[in-house]
N, C-alpha and C positions, 0 to 999 in steps of 0.2 A: 614518253612511256618508262623510262628508266626512274624517274622521278616518282612515278604512281608505283612502282614495284619497290621502290625504297621507301616509302610512306606505308606501303602494307606490311612491309618486314617490320619496321620500327613499330607499327600497331601492334602485329602478332607478338614481338618482344615485351613491348607493354602489357597487354594483356597476358600472357604466361607470368611474368612478373605479379602481376595482380593477383591472378587467380592462386600462384603461390603463398601471397600474403592470405589472401581468404582462409586457405587450408590451415596457415600456421597460427594464426590469431582467433578464430571462431571456434569456440568448444563445443556449441552443437553443431552435428554431421546433418542434421536436417536444414538447419539456417544457412550453414558453409554452401551445401548445394544449391539451395534458392538462389544464394548471391553468385554463383558461379555460371548457372542457368542465363539468370538474369544479364550477365556482363558476356556471354557469347552469343546471345539472341538478340540483346538491345545494344546495339555496337555503340560507342562513347558515353551513353546515356546510364547504362550499367556500371560503368566504372565511377562516374558521377555520383550517381545514387549509393556505392557502395561507401565511397570516403566521405560522405556528407551523414550517412546514418549507419553504416555497418561495420565501423572500426573498433574493435572490443577497447574501450577506453577504460575497463577494471583492469587487464592486462598491462595497458600502457600508462597507468597511473595518472590519468587525466587529472585527477583530484590530487596529485602530490602535494601540493601546498595544503589542502584540506587535512590529508593525511599526517602533516608533520606538524600542524596545529592539535589535532584530535590527541595524539599520543603522550602529551605532557599532561593533558586534564585527564585522560584515561588512568594515567599512572597515578595522580594524584588523589583520585577517589576509588583507586582498585581495593585498598584496604578496607573502607566500608561497604563496598561491593561483597569482598570475599566475607567479611563477617556476617552480611546477610545470609549467605548460600551457607555457610557453615551450622550456622544457628536453625535454620529449617532443615538441613540435611539431618540434623540431630534430632528434631522434633518428630519427623517420621510421619509428617502430615501429607506427604505424598508417597504412595507406595512404588513397587518394582515397575509399574507397568509403562510409566513414562519417563523411566531414567535415561533413556538412550535420547530421546527427545531433549530433556532439561539438562544434560550434560554436553550436547552437540550445541545447542544455542549457548550455554556458557565459554564453552572454548570459542566457537567461532565468531560472537558477538561482544563476549565480554559480558553477557546478560546475566546477572543474577538471578536465582529464584527469590522472591519476596513474600513474606507473610504480613501480616496487618493490615492488611488492605481492605477498606469498604468498598465493593465494586456495585454501582449501579447501572441497570441497563436503561438507555434512552433510547426511546423508539420514534424516530421521527423529529425532525426540526420542534415541534409544538412542545416535545418534551425535553430537548437538548437546551434549547435557547433561554427559556426562564429561570434553569438550573445553572447556566453559564453566566447570566447575566447576574444572578443573585453571589455566585461566588466571586465574580469580578469585583463586585461592590463591597464584599467582605474582604479583599486583599487589602495586607496591611504593609508588605514589605515589597514586593515587587510581581509582576505578571509578564509573561512570556508567551506570546501567541506565534503559531507557526502554521501558516494554511496556503492550500494549492489555490482555490477559488475563493477571493474577497471581493463583495462585490459592493458598488457605491449604491446601495438601496435601501430600503427600510431596516433590514437585518443588520446590514455592516454598519448603517450609521446609528442605530441604538447600541452597537456594541463599542462604537467610536467615541459616544458621547461620555459613556462609563469609563472608556480608558482615558479621555480627557479630564474628566473629572477627577480621578485617581492620581493621573499625572501633575496636577495643579495641588493634590493634596499631599506630594510628597513620596507616592508609591513609584518606583521605578519601572518603567513601562517600555517593554521592546517587542515591536511589530516585525515580524519578516512574513513576505509574501512570494509568492513565486511569480517573475516576471512575465511568465507568458500566461498562465491559469488567470492570475488578477489584471491583466493587461488593461481592463476597461476602468480602474480604480480613478485614475486621472491624477494630475498633478495636484490639483486644487485640495483634494480629499488628504492627500500626503501630506502637502503645506498645513493643512490646520492641525494635522497630528503634530507635527513639528514645532510648530508655533507654542503649543500646549506644553511641549515638553516631553513628548515620546518618542523614544528612538525608532526609526523604521529602518529596515535593508531588503532590497529585493534580492532573491534568491537567483543566482546564476544570470545575472542580467544580461538580457538578449542584445547581442551588438551585430552590425550588418557584416563585418569580416569573420563572423563565426556563425553565421544565421542559423546552417541547418544543425550544426552540431549542437550549439545551443539549444534549440528548438527541441531536440529529441531527448536531452537529458535533463528531466523538471523535477522537481520538490512536490509529490504527490502526499505529501504527511498534511494531516490537521492535527496540530495539536495546541494544549493549552496548559500552562503550568503555572500555578498561583504560590505563591510563598514558598515555593520547595515542597509541598506537601498534597495538593490538591490538583489532580490533572485532567484532562478529558482527550478522548482519542477514539477514533472511528472513521466513519465515511462519511460524515456529513460536512460540507463545507458551509460558508459564511455568505449565504444568499437566500433571497425571498423565495427561491424556487424548492428550497428544501424543506419549507414549510406549508403546510394544508391548511392553517388557518389563516393564511392570508389570500385566500380563495379567488378574490377580485384580481390577483394579479398572477394566480399559478391554475390554471386549468387542468394540468395533469396532476394527479395523484402520486406524490412522491414516498417511496417507502424505503426508509434507511434506518441503520441502526450505529448509535456512540456508545460510549461507557464514560462514566463519570468515577473516576478513583480516589480515594483519599487514602494514603499508606506511602509504604516502603517502597514501593514501585517507581514512584514518581522520582524518585532518584535517577534512576536510568532516563527515563524520558527527558529530565532536566539536562542530565550529559548529554545526549542526543541534540538538544536544541542547542547549546552553548557550541556544541562543535558545528553546526549548522549556521549558528550566528558568526562566530570568527570567519569562517569561510567567506560569507557574503557581507560582511559589516567591514568598514574602515577600523572599528574598533576591535579591541581584543580582550576578550570576557577570561579573568582567569580565576581558580577554585576561589572558592569562598563558603564559610560555613554556614553563611545567610542562605545560599543558594542549596545547600545540601544540609539540612538540619538531622540531627540525629534523634530518631525515633526508634532506636532498637526496642526500646522497654516500652513503648505507645503498645495498648492494648485496645483490640476494637472487638464489637460482637462478632462479625463474621469471621474474622481470619481468612481470608481469602488468599488463596496461593496464587501469585499473577509473575510470570514472566515475559518479556518483551525480545520481539524479533524485529529485527529492523537490518535493512539491508540497501544498496545501491551501487552507483558506478563506484563508491569510495570504498567499496568492502571488498575484500579478497575472495569472495565465493557468494552463490546467490543463497543467503542465508535463509530468507522467509521461503524460498521454493526448497530448500532444504527441509523444513520445519513442517511445511504443508506435506511433503512426500513421506516423511517419517511419522505424522501424525497418522496419515492415513494408514498407512503399512502397520502401525499398532493396533487398529481397531479390532474389536473382537466380535462386535454386536452389529453397530450402527454407524453411518455416516451421514449426516445431513449437511449439504452444501447449499450456499445461496451467493450468487454471482451474477454481477451485470453483465460481464465480459468473460465468457466461458472459452479459451484456447487454452487448454492445460498443458499440450505437449505432450510428447510420447512418455517420457516417465510417468508422470501423473496419471496419463490414460492407462499404463501398464498396471501401476497399484490400484487404480479404480477396479479395472476389468477382474483383478485377482481377488479384490474385496468381493465384488459379488459372483464370483463364480466361486466361492468358500461360503457362501449361504448368506452374506452380510446385507443388512437391510440398506441400500444407498439410495439417497434419494436427492435430487438435484434442484434447484428452483431457479429459474432463468425469467428475463422478462418476456412478456408477450408481445411487445414490439419492440426492436432494438432502436437505437438511434444512430445506428450506423448498418448500412445493408452489406458491408463489405464484411465486417465483424460478424454481422448473423449468419451470413453465408458460411464463413469459415468455421464458426461454431457448431452449425447445422450438420457437417460432416463429423464433427466428433459426438453429436448426440445419436447419429446413425450408428456408430461403432459400440457406444455403451447402450443403446437398446437393444442390440443384436445379441448381447450378452445378459439382458435382464434388468439394467438400470430404469429406474423410476424417475422421469424428467416431467415437472412440472412446469407450465407457460403462466406468469404472473397477469391477471388480467384487470385489477383494479386501477393500475397507474403502471409507474416505471419503479421497478424495485433495482436500486441502486446500493443495497447493502452487501457488505463484505464479512461472511461470516461461515464458520464451520462447525458443528456440534460431533464430537469422535465420543460413542460409547454411554454418553449422558454423563461423562467426568470429565470432558474436557471442551470450552468453548474458545473459540479464535473470534476476535472482534478487531477490524482493520481497517487500514486505507489499499491494501493491496488487492487488486482484480485478480483471477486466476489467468492469466495471460503472460506472454511472454513480455511485454512492456513494464508489465510490474514486477517481474523476476529479473529481468536483465538492464533496464533503462533506467527506470525511476528510482528516487530515493521514495521509501515506503517504510512504515512501521504497523505491527500487528501486537496485540495483545492477548497472550496465552492464558487462559484463566483456569486453573485445575481444581475445579469446583463441582460438585453435584448440584450444588444450590443454582448458581448460574446456569450451567449447561441444561438443567430443569427449566429456567426461567426461557432459556434461549430455544429451546425445542417446542415449549408452548406456544411461544412467537411464531415459529416455524410452520408448526400446526394449522396455526391460525391463518397464516399467509397462503396454506393451500387450499384453504376454504375460499379463497379469492383468486384460484388457480385454476387450470383444466390442465389435467393429465394428459402427455402426448402418448395416443395410443401408437404401439410399437410396430403392429402390423400395418397401420393405415401409413405410417411414418416410412416404412422399410417400402412399401409399394407406391411411393411415391415416383411420379414420370422420371423417366431414366435422365432427362438433359436436366433435370433441377440437380439430380443427384451428382452428375457429372460437372455442373457449376459449383457445387459445393466443393467437392473434391480438388477442382481446380485452385478455388479461391484460399482453399486449406492450403495449398503451395505457399501463398503468401502470406502464412500465419505468423512468421518470423517478423514480418515488417508491420504488421497491424498494431 
């Protein structure tokens, strides 16, 4: 009995220490409370779960090596980035409306405001992949690719063939893939690239001794940078399922959005790639003018103004989360959001409710059928709260909507890899493009309106009168939102 009592005392002492650590490490009080309850009500397993998935690695500098490698590179291109910012500030192309958002993004992520950008919206894989293959084929100096999901299928192999051909022709090709998202690539695929001269690197390779932590922090970015002047960014991974023109292999219509950009903003995307590469690869890429061509004098037809928001466990704060919060708070007329996983958290919910109550037109497009029942249930609880205040929420029924976009007041368009959920805000490496352009915002609004034609608006009264047990289940699952 004395041994049992001693074990109980030791366990209680350990629980108290872990709870203190949760309170000290976790920025979100909601998330901290969820972990504490899990630890208290699910003995031992709760603590194992917290140490596997819950530690705030942003504060603990898990990526201290990455931060150390990033800083010299950032310092070397700082003068170029500052020159872009100063030039566009003097031009007056962007008014006062978004100055807080612009300044925050510049200060928090060293991301400059850039002009002289040609921006093209690419809708679904059938738009993206022909443009991508054409751009890859035109590469003269280097090709840099960074993908969460890269599949060994028709689409993946069509790109691989171009990479192999360009590498043999003397173009420097570097391919980085997330070791979890692209786990089905296989060694023969990578060897084929290696043998042709393509450099490859898995991002944050999964190792058995750190399995849980490494599974939890992934690179969700989808980037291509060609010759330092052309870039691709958005939500479309490298897989057949993102292409509706391969109907024999893809029964589900896939709705997604990507951008092709030619111009100055590619400089910052290049910087992001090099930082990620230096963290993941055995080789260390240093600053080179060939990676960052001087195009400050280049004139383009559209002259779109673009800024990049990027964040992850290596950033000192959740930059993408804060930029979305500031963009929503700056809205005066309308906010149109498309998100496949809508678990915004309390701060964004408050901002959206304030916007709705202020008379703004707030519309949210979500999947008609989610690929995760738990995520769908958690998101449903947020729908209930927003519908109660007058939000217009639409379920996309043509297929699965995977696009991550937002349009504010017909003058700001956001397209990127980040979902509106805790995982994108706190755990994953993500990147969004913010285009301060009435032209691009108008095009994206037209696409949004077209998607609504294939959607069904949720009737607020019917939704709010759903059976109590369903609403209770949604609220219970919402408690798990920080883990989803």
